[in-house]
TORKOL-4160 file (C-alpha; in steps of 0.2 Angstrom, whole numbers, padded with zeros to 4 digits, m for minus):
196
<pt num="1" X="0000" Y="0000" Z="0000"/>
<pt num="2" X="0007" Y="0016" Z="m0006"/>
<pt num="3" X="0008" Y="0032" Z="0006"/>
<pt num="4" X="0012" Y="0049" Z="m0002"/>
<pt num="5" X="0020" Y="0063" Z="0008"/>
<pt num="6" X="0019" Y="0079" Z="m0002"/>
<pt num="7" X="0033" Y="0091" Z="0004"/>
<pt num="8" X="0028" Y="0109" Z="0000"/>
<pt num="9" X="0042" Y="0121" Z="0002"/>
<pt num="10" X="0035" Y="0139" Z="0007"/>
<pt num="11" X="0034" Y="0152" Z="m0007"/>
<pt num="12" X="0043" Y="0168" Z="m0007"/>
<pt num="13" X="0044" Y="0177" Z="0010"/>
<pt num="14" X="0055" Y="0193" Z="0013"/>
<pt num="15" X="0068" Y="0190" Z="0026"/>
<pt num="16" X="0066" Y="0200" Z="0042"/>
<pt num="17" X="0080" Y="0198" Z="0056"/>
<pt num="18" X="0071" Y="0192" Z="0071"/>
<pt num="19" X="0055" Y="0187" Z="0063"/>
<pt num="20" X="0058" Y="0169" Z="0059"/>
<pt num="21" X="0042" Y="0162" Z="0065"/>
<pt num="22" X="0030" Y="0176" Z="0060"/>
<pt num="23" X="0036" Y="0183" Z="0044"/>
<pt num="24" X="0023" Y="0179" Z="0030"/>
<pt num="25" X="0023" Y="0178" Z="0011"/>
<pt num="26" X="0026" Y="0192" Z="m0001"/>
<pt num="27" X="0013" Y="0196" Z="m0014"/>
<pt num="28" X="0022" Y="0185" Z="m0027"/>
<pt num="29" X="0022" Y="0172" Z="m0013"/>
<pt num="30" X="0004" Y="0173" Z="m0010"/>
<pt num="31" X="0001" Y="0171" Z="m0029"/>
<pt num="32" X="0012" Y="0156" Z="m0029"/>
<pt num="33" X="0002" Y="0148" Z="m0015"/>
<pt num="34" X="m0013" Y="0148" Z="m0026"/>
<pt num="35" X="m0003" Y="0139" Z="m0039"/>
<pt num="36" X="0002" Y="0126" Z="m0027"/>
<pt num="37" X="m0016" Y="0123" Z="m0023"/>
<pt num="38" X="m0020" Y="0121" Z="m0041"/>
<pt num="39" X="m0006" Y="0109" Z="m0044"/>
<pt num="40" X="m0013" Y="0098" Z="m0030"/>
<pt num="41" X="m0031" Y="0099" Z="m0035"/>
<pt num="42" X="m0032" Y="0083" Z="m0043"/>
<pt num="43" X="m0025" Y="0073" Z="m0028"/>
<pt num="44" X="m0036" Y="0066" Z="m0014"/>
<pt num="45" X="m0027" Y="0074" Z="0001"/>
<pt num="46" X="m0031" Y="0066" Z="0018"/>
<pt num="47" X="m0021" Y="0077" Z="0029"/>
<pt num="48" X="m0012" Y="0094" Z="0030"/>
<pt num="49" X="0001" Y="0098" Z="0042"/>
<pt num="50" X="0015" Y="0111" Z="0043"/>
<pt num="51" X="0030" Y="0119" Z="0052"/>
<pt num="52" X="0023" Y="0131" Z="0065"/>
<pt num="53" X="0031" Y="0146" Z="0055"/>
<pt num="54" X="0019" Y="0158" Z="0046"/>
<pt num="55" X="0026" Y="0157" Z="0029"/>
<pt num="56" X="0024" Y="0138" Z="0028"/>
<pt num="57" X="0006" Y="0137" Z="0035"/>
<pt num="58" X="0001" Y="0151" Z="0022"/>
<pt num="59" X="0009" Y="0141" Z="0008"/>
<pt num="60" X="m0003" Y="0126" Z="0011"/>
<pt num="61" X="m0018" Y="0136" Z="0017"/>
<pt num="62" X="m0027" Y="0135" Z="0000"/>
<pt num="63" X="m0024" Y="0117" Z="m0001"/>
<pt num="64" X="m0032" Y="0114" Z="0016"/>
<pt num="65" X="m0046" Y="0127" Z="0013"/>
<pt num="66" X="m0052" Y="0119" Z="m0003"/>
<pt num="67" X="m0054" Y="0102" Z="0006"/>
<pt num="68" X="m0061" Y="0109" Z="0022"/>
<pt num="69" X="m0046" Y="0102" Z="0032"/>
<pt num="70" X="m0037" Y="0109" Z="0046"/>
<pt num="71" X="m0019" Y="0113" Z="0046"/>
<pt num="72" X="m0010" Y="0104" Z="0060"/>
<pt num="73" X="0006" Y="0112" Z="0065"/>
<pt num="74" X="0020" Y="0103" Z="0072"/>
<pt num="75" X="0034" Y="0111" Z="0082"/>
<pt num="76" X="0046" Y="0097" Z="0077"/>
<pt num="77" X="0044" Y="0102" Z="0059"/>
<pt num="78" X="0051" Y="0119" Z="0061"/>
<pt num="79" X="0065" Y="0125" Z="0050"/>
<pt num="80" X="0082" Y="0120" Z="0055"/>
<pt num="81" X="0093" Y="0135" Z="0059"/>
<pt num="82" X="0112" Y="0132" Z="0055"/>
<pt num="83" X="0116" Y="0146" Z="0067"/>
<pt num="84" X="0109" Y="0154" Z="0082"/>
<pt num="85" X="0095" Y="0166" Z="0078"/>
<pt num="86" X="0103" Y="0181" Z="0086"/>
<pt num="87" X="0119" Y="0178" Z="0077"/>
<pt num="88" X="0121" Y="0188" Z="0060"/>
<pt num="89" X="0133" Y="0180" Z="0048"/>
<pt num="90" X="0138" Y="0183" Z="0030"/>
<pt num="91" X="0129" Y="0172" Z="0017"/>
<pt num="92" X="0144" Y="0164" Z="0011"/>
<pt num="93" X="0148" Y="0158" Z="0029"/>
<pt num="94" X="0130" Y="0151" Z="0031"/>
<pt num="95" X="0131" Y="0142" Z="0014"/>
<pt num="96" X="0148" Y="0134" Z="0019"/>
<pt num="97" X="0140" Y="0129" Z="0035"/>
<pt num="98" X="0125" Y="0121" Z="0027"/>
<pt num="99" X="0135" Y="0112" Z="0015"/>
<pt num="100" X="0146" Y="0104" Z="0028"/>
<pt num="101" X="0132" Y="0100" Z="0039"/>
<pt num="102" X="0125" Y="0087" Z="0026"/>
<pt num="103" X="0141" Y="0077" Z="0027"/>
<pt num="104" X="0146" Y="0080" Z="0045"/>
<pt num="105" X="0129" Y="0078" Z="0053"/>
<pt num="106" X="0135" Y="0084" Z="0070"/>
<pt num="107" X="0141" Y="0101" Z="0064"/>
<pt num="108" X="0132" Y="0118" Z="0066"/>
<pt num="109" X="0138" Y="0135" Z="0069"/>
<pt num="110" X="0136" Y="0142" Z="0087"/>
<pt num="111" X="0119" Y="0141" Z="0093"/>
<pt num="112" X="0113" Y="0132" Z="0078"/>
<pt num="113" X="0106" Y="0115" Z="0075"/>
<pt num="114" X="0115" Y="0100" Z="0068"/>
<pt num="115" X="0108" Y="0089" Z="0054"/>
<pt num="116" X="0108" Y="0075" Z="0067"/>
<pt num="117" X="0098" Y="0085" Z="0080"/>
<pt num="118" X="0085" Y="0091" Z="0067"/>
<pt num="119" X="0083" Y="0072" Z="0062"/>
<pt num="120" X="0080" Y="0067" Z="0080"/>
<pt num="121" X="0065" Y="0079" Z="0082"/>
<pt num="122" X="0058" Y="0078" Z="0064"/>
<pt num="123" X="0059" Y="0060" Z="0058"/>
<pt num="124" X="0048" Y="0053" Z="0072"/>
<pt num="125" X="0034" Y="0064" Z="0066"/>
<pt num="126" X="0036" Y="0058" Z="0048"/>
<pt num="127" X="0036" Y="0040" Z="0054"/>
<pt num="128" X="0020" Y="0043" Z="0064"/>
<pt num="129" X="0012" Y="0051" Z="0049"/>
<pt num="130" X="0016" Y="0037" Z="0038"/>
<pt num="131" X="0009" Y="0025" Z="0051"/>
<pt num="132" X="m0007" Y="0035" Z="0055"/>
<pt num="133" X="m0011" Y="0039" Z="0037"/>
<pt num="134" X="m0005" Y="0024" Z="0028"/>
<pt num="135" X="m0012" Y="0023" Z="0010"/>
<pt num="136" X="m0016" Y="0041" Z="0011"/>
<pt num="137" X="m0009" Y="0057" Z="0004"/>
<pt num="138" X="m0001" Y="0069" Z="0017"/>
<pt num="139" X="0004" Y="0087" Z="0013"/>
<pt num="140" X="0017" Y="0095" Z="0024"/>
<pt num="141" X="0021" Y="0114" Z="0023"/>
<pt num="142" X="0039" Y="0115" Z="0025"/>
<pt num="143" X="0056" Y="0124" Z="0023"/>
<pt num="144" X="0071" Y="0120" Z="0011"/>
<pt num="145" X="0083" Y="0115" Z="0025"/>
<pt num="146" X="0073" Y="0104" Z="0035"/>
<pt num="147" X="0065" Y="0096" Z="0020"/>
<pt num="148" X="0082" Y="0092" Z="0014"/>
<pt num="149" X="0087" Y="0085" Z="0031"/>
<pt num="150" X="0071" Y="0074" Z="0031"/>
<pt num="151" X="0073" Y="0068" Z="0013"/>
<pt num="152" X="0092" Y="0064" Z="0016"/>
<pt num="153" X="0087" Y="0053" Z="0030"/>
<pt num="154" X="0077" Y="0042" Z="0018"/>
<pt num="155" X="0090" Y="0043" Z="0004"/>
<pt num="156" X="0108" Y="0050" Z="0004"/>
<pt num="157" X="0105" Y="0059" Z="m0013"/>
<pt num="158" X="0095" Y="0073" Z="m0004"/>
<pt num="159" X="0109" Y="0084" Z="0003"/>
<pt num="160" X="0116" Y="0101" Z="0000"/>
<pt num="161" X="0116" Y="0100" Z="m0019"/>
<pt num="162" X="0098" Y="0096" Z="m0019"/>
<pt num="163" X="0094" Y="0110" Z="m0006"/>
<pt num="164" X="0104" Y="0122" Z="m0016"/>
<pt num="165" X="0093" Y="0119" Z="m0032"/>
<pt num="166" X="0076" Y="0119" Z="m0024"/>
<pt num="167" X="0064" Y="0134" Z="m0027"/>
<pt num="168" X="0052" Y="0145" Z="m0018"/>
<pt num="169" X="0039" Y="0137" Z="m0018"/>
<pt num="170" X="0043" Y="0119" Z="m0023"/>
<pt num="171" X="0033" Y="0103" Z="m0022"/>
<pt num="172" X="0040" Y="0085" Z="m0020"/>
<pt num="173" X="0030" Y="0069" Z="m0019"/>
<pt num="174" X="0039" Y="0056" Z="m0008"/>
<pt num="175" X="0031" Y="0038" Z="m0011"/>
<pt num="176" X="0032" Y="0026" Z="0003"/>
<pt num="177" X="0028" Y="0007" Z="0005"/>
<pt num="178" X="0029" Y="0000" Z="0023"/>
<pt num="179" X="0039" Y="0015" Z="0028"/>
<pt num="180" X="0052" Y="0014" Z="0015"/>
<pt num="181" X="0055" Y="0028" Z="0002"/>
<pt num="182" X="0051" Y="0021" Z="m0016"/>
<pt num="183" X="0052" Y="0036" Z="m0026"/>
<pt num="184" X="0052" Y="0055" Z="m0027"/>
<pt num="185" X="0044" Y="0066" Z="m0040"/>
<pt num="186" X="0045" Y="0085" Z="m0041"/>
<pt num="187" X="0028" Y="0092" Z="m0045"/>
<pt num="188" X="0033" Y="0110" Z="m0046"/>
<pt num="189" X="0039" Y="0115" Z="m0065"/>
<pt num="190" X="0047" Y="0132" Z="m0065"/>
<pt num="191" X="0045" Y="0132" Z="m0084"/>
<pt num="192" X="0026" Y="0131" Z="m0081"/>
<pt num="193" X="0023" Y="0140" Z="m0065"/>
<pt num="194" X="0037" Y="0152" Z="m0064"/>
<pt num="195" X="0052" Y="0154" Z="m0052"/>
<pt num="196" X="0043" Y="0166" Z="m0040"/>
């Protein structure tokens, strides 16, 4: 029996230092969230959940609303911060740290969270969802980094290079049988839907 987890990386959200949890989508991001819902319209979605962060919830809001489903927020699915949230670092330093973290899973910058730690909190939720909704289609509103961390746990190909080529938004359907990943399909096509 196949179970699908549809990972929806959040749409464009202007960065505001100190507002990691509360910053929402830009106008382009809001338009893209409608396109996400359109892409998933043909699927029988059984359950919608999300990171507790506003931008992730807003990206899957139309998916849930069209089916009259609630969005269940899981704190364990929040974005992985490679550095402490009160620590400003150059983008190049962050990129280097993210890249290293996918091969050295115990590594993080000061105050940040390693890949290993992020897995410890997120993977039990994924496994629980797979058990509770076996045979169903589950949508998860998520973020690029924690999405890659989760996907890499199930297959080593999904690391830094994968994370670095994802878009905002992005959609990946992960197909499982008996808790084992069988395949991954990218459902967001930048040529059709635009890179917003």
